[in-house]
C-alpha positions as CSV (number, residue, x, y, z in Angstrom):
1,M,0.0,0.0,0.0
2,R,1.4,3.4,-1.0
3,L,1.6,6.0,1.7
4,E,0.3,8.6,-0.8
5,F,-3.0,6.8,-0.8
6,L,-3.2,7.0,3.0
7,D,-2.2,10.7,2.9
8,K,-5.0,11.3,0.4
9,L,-7.5,9.3,2.3
10,L,-6.9,11.2,5.6
11,D,-6.0,14.6,4.1
12,G,-8.2,17.3,5.6
13,V,-10.4,14.8,7.4
14,E,-12.2,16.4,10.3
15,V,-12.7,14.2,13.3
16,E,-14.7,14.6,16.5
17,W,-13.3,13.4,19.7
18,K,-15.8,11.6,21.9
19,A,-15.6,9.8,25.2
20,I,-16.3,6.1,24.8
21,W,-19.4,6.4,27.0
22,E,-20.9,8.9,24.6
23,V,-20.8,6.5,21.6
24,T,-21.3,3.1,23.1
25,I,-23.8,0.9,25.0
26,W,-22.5,-1.7,27.4
27,D,-23.8,-4.9,28.9
28,K,-24.2,-3.6,32.5
29,R,-23.9,-0.5,34.6
30,F,-20.5,-0.1,36.2
31,N,-19.6,1.1,39.7
32,A,-18.0,4.6,39.7
33,V,-19.8,5.5,36.4
34,S,-22.6,7.9,36.7
35,R,-26.1,7.0,35.4
36,E,-25.8,10.0,32.9
37,K,-22.9,8.2,31.2
38,Q,-24.9,4.9,31.0
39,P,-28.5,5.8,30.2
40,E,-29.0,2.5,28.5
41,V,-27.6,-1.0,28.9
42,N,-27.9,-4.3,26.9
43,N,-27.9,-7.3,29.2
44,Y,-26.5,-10.6,28.0
45,P,-26.7,-13.8,30.0
46,Y,-23.3,-15.4,30.3
47,L,-21.6,-18.7,31.2
48,L,-18.4,-19.4,33.0
49,A,-15.6,-20.5,30.6
50,A,-15.7,-24.1,31.7
51,D,-19.4,-24.3,31.1
52,L,-19.2,-22.4,27.8
53,F,-17.0,-25.0,26.2
54,K,-19.2,-27.9,27.4
55,L,-21.5,-26.6,24.6
56,E,-18.9,-26.9,21.9
57,Q,-19.9,-28.7,18.7
58,D,-17.8,-28.9,15.5
59,E,-20.8,-28.5,13.2
60,G,-22.4,-25.6,15.2
61,D,-23.2,-22.2,13.8
62,V,-23.5,-20.3,17.1
63,F,-20.2,-18.6,18.1
64,L,-18.7,-19.2,21.6
65,L,-17.6,-15.8,22.6
66,S,-14.9,-16.7,25.3
67,T,-12.9,-14.3,27.5
68,G,-9.6,-15.9,26.3
69,E,-7.9,-16.8,23.0
70,R,-9.8,-20.1,22.6
71,T,-13.0,-19.9,20.6
72,G,-15.5,-22.4,19.2
73,W,-19.0,-23.1,18.0
74,T,-22.2,-24.6,19.3
75,T,-25.7,-25.3,18.1
76,E,-28.9,-23.4,18.6
77,E,-30.3,-26.3,20.6
78,L,-27.4,-26.5,23.0
79,A,-27.2,-22.7,23.3
80,G,-30.8,-22.5,24.5
81,E,-31.7,-19.4,26.5
82,Y,-28.1,-18.1,26.4
83,I,-28.2,-17.4,22.6
84,R,-28.0,-13.8,21.5
85,E,-27.6,-12.0,18.2
86,G,-25.8,-8.8,17.4
87,E,-22.7,-6.9,16.4
88,V,-20.5,-6.6,19.4
89,V,-17.0,-5.7,20.7
90,T,-15.8,-7.5,23.8
91,I,-13.1,-7.2,26.5
92,P,-12.9,-9.9,29.2
93,W,-14.0,-9.1,32.8
94,G,-11.0,-11.1,34.0
95,K,-7.8,-11.6,32.0
96,S,-4.3,-12.8,32.3
97,R,-3.3,-12.1,28.7
98,P,-2.7,-8.8,27.0
99,V,-5.9,-7.1,25.7
100,K,-4.7,-7.4,22.1
101,D,-4.9,-11.2,22.5
102,V,-8.4,-11.4,23.9
103,L,-10.2,-8.3,22.5
104,K,-12.9,-9.6,20.1
105,Y,-15.4,-8.4,17.4
106,Y,-18.3,-10.6,16.3
107,K,-21.4,-10.1,14.3
108,G,-24.0,-12.9,14.4
109,R,-25.5,-15.3,16.9
110,F,-23.4,-16.1,19.9
111,V,-23.2,-17.3,23.5
112,T,-20.9,-15.3,25.7
113,A,-18.6,-15.9,28.7
114,D,-18.1,-13.2,31.3
115,N,-17.2,-10.4,28.9
116,R,-17.8,-6.7,29.0
117,I,-19.7,-6.2,25.8
118,A,-20.0,-3.0,23.9
119,T,-21.9,-1.9,20.8
120,S,-22.2,1.4,19.0
121,N,-25.2,3.5,20.1
122,N,-25.5,4.8,16.5
123,T,-23.9,2.9,13.7
124,E,-24.5,5.8,11.3
125,Y,-22.1,7.8,13.4
126,M,-19.6,5.1,14.6
127,L,-19.1,1.6,13.1
128,N,-18.7,-1.2,15.5
129,K,-15.8,-2.6,13.5
130,F,-14.1,0.8,13.5
131,F,-14.5,0.9,17.3
132,Y,-13.0,-2.6,17.5
133,Y,-9.9,-1.6,15.4
134,W,-9.4,1.6,17.5
135,M,-9.6,-0.4,20.7
136,L,-7.0,-2.8,19.3
137,H,-4.9,0.2,18.3
138,R,-5.1,1.4,22.0
139,S,-4.8,-2.0,23.6
140,K,-1.7,-1.1,25.5
141,M,-3.5,1.7,27.2
142,L,-6.4,-0.6,27.9
143,D,-3.9,-3.0,29.6
144,T,-3.0,-0.2,32.1
145,F,-6.7,0.0,33.2
146,Y,-6.7,-3.6,34.3
147,R,-5.7,-4.1,38.0
148,G,-4.9,-7.0,40.3
149,S,-2.4,-9.8,40.6
150,G,-3.1,-13.0,38.7
151,I,-6.5,-12.6,37.0
152,Q,-6.9,-8.8,36.4
153,H,-10.1,-6.9,36.2
154,P,-10.8,-3.6,34.3
155,N,-11.4,-0.2,35.7
156,M,-14.4,0.5,33.5
157,A,-14.7,4.1,34.6
158,A,-11.3,4.8,33.1
159,I,-12.1,2.9,29.9
160,L,-15.4,4.7,29.4
161,D,-13.7,8.1,29.7
162,M,-11.1,7.3,27.1
163,E,-11.6,9.6,24.1
164,I,-12.0,8.1,20.6
165,P,-11.6,10.0,17.3
166,I,-14.7,9.8,15.1
167,P,-14.0,10.5,11.4
168,P,-16.8,10.7,8.8
169,I,-18.6,7.4,8.3
170,K,-17.2,7.0,4.8
171,I,-13.7,7.3,6.1
172,Q,-14.5,4.7,8.8
173,E,-15.8,2.3,6.2
174,E,-12.6,2.7,4.1
175,I,-10.3,2.2,7.2
176,V,-12.3,-0.9,8.2
177,R,-12.0,-2.2,4.6
178,I,-8.3,-1.8,4.5
179,L,-7.7,-3.4,7.9
180,D,-10.1,-6.2,7.1
181,T,-8.0,-6.9,4.0
182,F,-4.7,-7.1,6.0
183,T,-6.4,-9.4,8.6
184,E,-7.6,-11.7,5.8
185,L,-4.2,-11.7,4.1
186,T,-2.5,-12.6,7.4
187,A,-5.0,-15.4,8.0
188,E,-4.5,-16.8,4.4
189,L,-0.7,-16.7,4.8
190,T,-0.9,-18.5,8.1
191,A,-3.2,-21.2,6.6
192,E,-1.0,-21.7,3.6
193,L,2.2,-22.0,5.5
194,T,0.6,-24.3,8.1
195,V,-0.6,-26.6,5.3
196,E,2.8,-26.6,3.7
197,H,4.4,-27.5,7.0
198,I,2.0,-30.3,7.6
199,T,2.6,-31.6,4.1
200,R,6.4,-31.6,4.5
201,K,6.2,-33.2,7.9
202,K,4.0,-36.0,6.5
203,Q,6.6,-36.4,3.6
204,Y,9.4,-36.7,6.1
205,M,7.5,-39.3,8.2
206,Y,6.7,-41.3,5.1
207,Y,10.3,-41.6,4.0
208,C,11.4,-42.1,7.6
209,E,9.1,-45.2,7.9
210,E,10.1,-46.4,4.4
211,L,13.8,-46.1,4.9
212,L,13.7,-47.7,8.3
213,S,11.6,-50.7,7.2
214,F,14.1,-53.3,6.0
215,E,13.5,-56.8,4.7
216,E,13.7,-59.3,7.5
217,K,17.0,-60.8,6.4
218,Q,18.7,-57.4,6.2
219,V,17.9,-56.2,9.7
220,E,18.3,-57.1,13.3
221,W,16.1,-55.4,15.9
222,R,18.7,-54.9,18.6
223,R,17.9,-54.0,22.2
224,L,19.1,-50.5,22.8
225,G,20.5,-51.5,26.2
226,D,22.9,-53.9,24.5
227,C,24.6,-51.1,22.6
228,S,24.2,-48.0,24.7
229,E,24.7,-46.6,28.2
230,F,22.5,-44.1,29.9
231,K,23.3,-41.1,32.1
232,Y,20.9,-39.0,34.1
233,G,21.3,-35.2,34.1
234,Y,22.6,-32.7,36.6
235,V,20.3,-31.3,39.2
236,A,20.8,-27.6,39.7
237,K,18.9,-24.3,39.7
238,A,18.9,-22.6,36.4
239,Q,20.4,-19.1,36.3
240,D,20.2,-16.1,33.9
241,S,24.0,-16.2,33.3
242,G,26.8,-18.7,33.6
243,D,29.6,-20.6,31.8
244,A,27.4,-23.2,30.2
245,R,23.9,-23.3,28.8
246,F,21.6,-25.4,31.0
247,I,19.4,-27.6,28.8
248,R,16.1,-28.5,30.4
249,I,13.2,-30.7,29.3
250,T,11.4,-27.5,28.2
251,D,14.2,-26.5,25.9
252,I,13.5,-29.2,23.3
253,N,11.1,-28.3,20.5
254,T,8.7,-30.5,18.7
255,N,11.2,-31.3,16.0
256,G,13.8,-32.7,18.5
257,K,16.0,-29.6,18.3
258,L,17.2,-27.1,20.9
259,I,15.1,-24.0,21.3
260,A,17.3,-21.0,20.8
261,G,15.3,-18.5,22.8
262,E,15.2,-17.7,26.5
263,P,18.2,-19.8,27.5
264,K,19.2,-20.6,31.1
265,F,22.7,-21.2,32.4
266,V,24.9,-22.8,35.1
267,E,28.5,-22.3,36.2
268,I,30.8,-25.1,35.2
269,T,32.3,-26.8,38.3
270,E,34.3,-29.9,39.1
271,E,31.1,-31.5,40.1
272,N,29.2,-31.0,36.8
273,K,32.0,-31.2,34.2
274,R,31.0,-34.8,33.4
275,Y,27.6,-33.5,32.3
276,I,29.0,-31.2,29.5
277,L,27.7,-32.2,26.1
278,K,29.6,-32.7,22.9
279,K,28.2,-32.2,19.4
280,N,25.8,-34.9,18.3
281,D,25.1,-36.1,21.8
282,L,21.5,-37.4,22.3
283,L,19.2,-36.4,25.1
284,M,15.8,-37.8,25.9
285,A,13.0,-36.5,28.1
286,R,12.2,-39.1,30.7
287,T,9.1,-37.7,32.4
288,G,5.9,-35.8,31.9
289,A,3.9,-35.2,28.8
290,T,7.0,-34.9,26.6
291,F,8.5,-38.3,27.7
292,G,10.5,-40.0,24.9
293,K,11.1,-36.8,23.0
294,T,14.7,-37.0,21.8
295,M,17.0,-34.1,21.0
296,I,20.3,-34.1,19.1
297,F,22.8,-31.5,20.4
298,E,24.2,-29.7,17.3
299,E,25.6,-26.6,18.9
300,E,29.3,-25.7,19.4
301,Y,29.1,-24.0,22.8
302,P,29.4,-25.5,26.3
303,A,26.1,-27.0,27.6
304,I,25.1,-29.1,30.6
305,F,21.9,-31.2,30.6
306,A,19.4,-31.2,33.5
307,G,18.0,-33.9,35.7
308,F,14.8,-34.8,33.8
309,L,16.9,-35.7,30.8
310,I,18.8,-38.9,30.0
311,K,21.9,-38.8,27.8
312,L,22.2,-41.8,25.5
313,I,25.8,-42.9,25.1
314,I,25.6,-45.0,22.0
315,D,28.2,-47.4,20.7
316,E,29.0,-45.6,17.5
317,D,30.6,-48.7,16.1
318,I,27.1,-50.1,15.9
319,I,24.7,-47.2,15.7
320,N,25.1,-43.8,14.0
321,P,23.7,-41.2,16.6
322,K,21.9,-39.3,13.9
323,Y,20.4,-42.5,12.6
324,Y,19.0,-43.2,16.1
325,W,17.7,-39.7,16.3
326,H,15.7,-40.1,13.1
327,F,14.4,-43.5,14.4
328,S,13.3,-41.8,17.6
329,R,11.0,-39.6,15.7
330,S,9.3,-42.4,13.9
331,N,6.3,-44.6,14.8
332,L,8.7,-47.5,15.0
333,F,10.1,-45.9,18.1
334,W,6.8,-44.4,19.5
335,N,4.8,-47.7,19.2
336,Q,7.4,-49.2,21.6
337,A,7.7,-46.2,23.9
338,N,4.0,-45.9,24.5
339,K,4.0,-49.6,25.7
340,L,7.1,-49.3,27.8
341,V,6.2,-46.0,29.7
342,S,5.0,-46.4,33.2
343,G,1.7,-44.9,33.9
344,G,0.2,-42.7,36.6
345,G,-0.5,-39.0,36.5
346,Q,3.1,-38.3,35.5
347,P,4.4,-40.7,32.8
348,Q,7.9,-42.1,33.5
349,F,10.2,-43.3,30.8
350,N,13.4,-44.1,32.6
351,A,16.6,-45.8,31.6
352,N,15.2,-49.2,32.5
353,S,12.4,-48.7,30.0
354,L,14.6,-47.1,27.4
355,R,17.0,-50.0,27.3
356,E,14.2,-52.3,26.2
357,V,13.6,-50.3,23.0
358,R,14.5,-52.3,19.9
359,V,16.4,-50.5,17.1
360,P,16.5,-51.7,13.5
361,I,20.2,-52.3,12.6
362,P,20.8,-53.1,9.0
363,Y,23.5,-55.7,7.9
364,T,24.7,-56.5,11.4
365,E,27.0,-59.2,10.0
366,N,29.0,-56.5,8.2
367,P,29.5,-53.5,10.6
368,E,31.1,-51.3,7.8
369,K,28.2,-51.9,5.5
370,S,25.8,-51.3,8.3
371,L,27.2,-47.9,9.2
372,S,27.4,-47.0,5.5
373,E,23.7,-47.8,5.1
374,Q,22.8,-45.8,8.2
375,A,24.8,-42.8,6.9
376,R,23.0,-43.0,3.6
377,I,19.6,-43.0,5.3
378,V,20.7,-40.1,7.5
379,S,21.7,-38.1,4.5
380,I,18.3,-38.5,2.9
381,L,16.3,-37.9,6.0
382,D,18.4,-34.9,6.9
383,E,17.3,-33.2,3.6
384,F,13.7,-33.8,4.4
385,D,14.2,-32.6,8.0
386,T,15.8,-29.4,6.7
387,L,12.8,-28.7,4.5
388,T,10.4,-29.3,7.3
389,S,12.4,-27.3,9.9
390,S,13.0,-24.4,7.5
391,I,9.3,-23.8,7.0
392,A,8.6,-24.5,10.7
393,E,11.0,-21.8,11.6
394,G,9.8,-19.5,8.8
395,I,6.2,-19.6,9.7
396,P,6.5,-17.5,12.9
397,Y,8.9,-15.1,11.1
398,E,6.6,-14.6,8.1
399,I,3.6,-14.2,10.2
400,E,5.4,-11.7,12.5
401,L,6.4,-9.7,9.4
402,R,2.9,-9.6,8.2
403,K,1.6,-8.6,11.6
404,K,4.1,-5.8,11.9
405,Q,3.1,-4.5,8.4
406,Y,-0.6,-4.7,9.5
407,E,0.1,-2.9,12.8
408,Y,2.1,-0.2,11.0
409,Y,-0.8,0.7,8.7
410,R,-3.3,0.4,11.5
411,N,-1.4,2.9,13.4
412,L,-1.2,5.2,10.4
413,L,-4.9,4.9,9.8
414,L,-6.0,5.4,13.4
415,S,-3.6,8.0,14.7
416,F,-5.4,11.4,14.6
417,P,-3.9,14.7,15.7
418,K,-5.1,14.8,19.2
419,S,-3.5,13.2,22.3
420,E,-5.7,11.3,24.7
421,V,-5.8,12.6,28.3
422,K,-5.4,9.7,30.7
423,A,-6.7,10.6,34.2
424,E,-6.2,8.8,37.5
425,Y,-9.1,6.6,38.6
426,G,-9.8,4.5,41.6
427,E,-10.2,0.7,41.5
428,E,-13.2,-0.6,39.7
429,S,-15.4,-3.2,41.4
430,N,-18.0,-5.4,40.0
């Protein structure tokens, strides 16, 4: 979009500044807000979040208007007396996320959770969708009006006194059209990249299964405990700085690689030197929902692994570590792991379980040929893994770029030449 177009669109536009209470109707009367500021309310029955999603149906056509990021659908029959219809903008009564993540606009039939719900009192003067985009534009200020530790609640008196610029309705319509287009383009990009990632992941898994499925005479399913040793990690408190990265169970991504962001560290000591990793070392999560997830350490810097991880010390005269890593991502591994894990509320997949995993070793009668075949398989699967990982890493980057572009133009379109005055208000109560 050319900036000249925006300049022309907004050139000479006269706006009126109104307090939010002057141009909206809300779902209830608020404490510390005078009756004159709320001459009218629209009441909406609401459900608690846990009850709201009990109504969820995949084939429904009634929107579940939650207070969080999760949304869903239900049917008219299940919605019953809670169903309402309209064009609304909502903010949650209680939140733990930034407003920008939970602010919503919806037009149609819905059932709501405990939201504060607004609608324009005159859509020929202010469009509901314009109001939504302006609230999104000012979401950081809205965040400052939420108070409390943990779940925060809004100071509605402060919010209703915020001033909003009201340009002519034709300008509002054009601003909404432009921002809707950016929103749709971002959604399309996200969907396309997600489909591409799923396709590449399926392709990788297909070739992984194919390459690891040998004819019976060519393979021996060898017990991992017969060709590996296992070492539990170092128990210590993670620090913000130190000599070595401290790799924890939460630092392994879904692709079995180390997450680069938000690292923690420990100081290297005589006690923990034996936990320092070298390149191509294998680590496996031994507990919790991520049990069995295996990471290959490909970094060059010093790192020490934490207590909920097991280091696999593989006999590299028998098994190529990278070959085992690819195997650990396949159903050939997971079908075994899911049978070997000990149950309970917290799954445990310790060294005793891990050593019972059977690994397909080709041409065991000829170690040189076996390792050569493993290396060939690794080279093929590495290429597919690179394709899968590149798009997995690129998805957040591409989406972030598109969001920044969208936010840039939204700010241009909704920044009018008058500063808001932010007053001091007392705590709002329900």
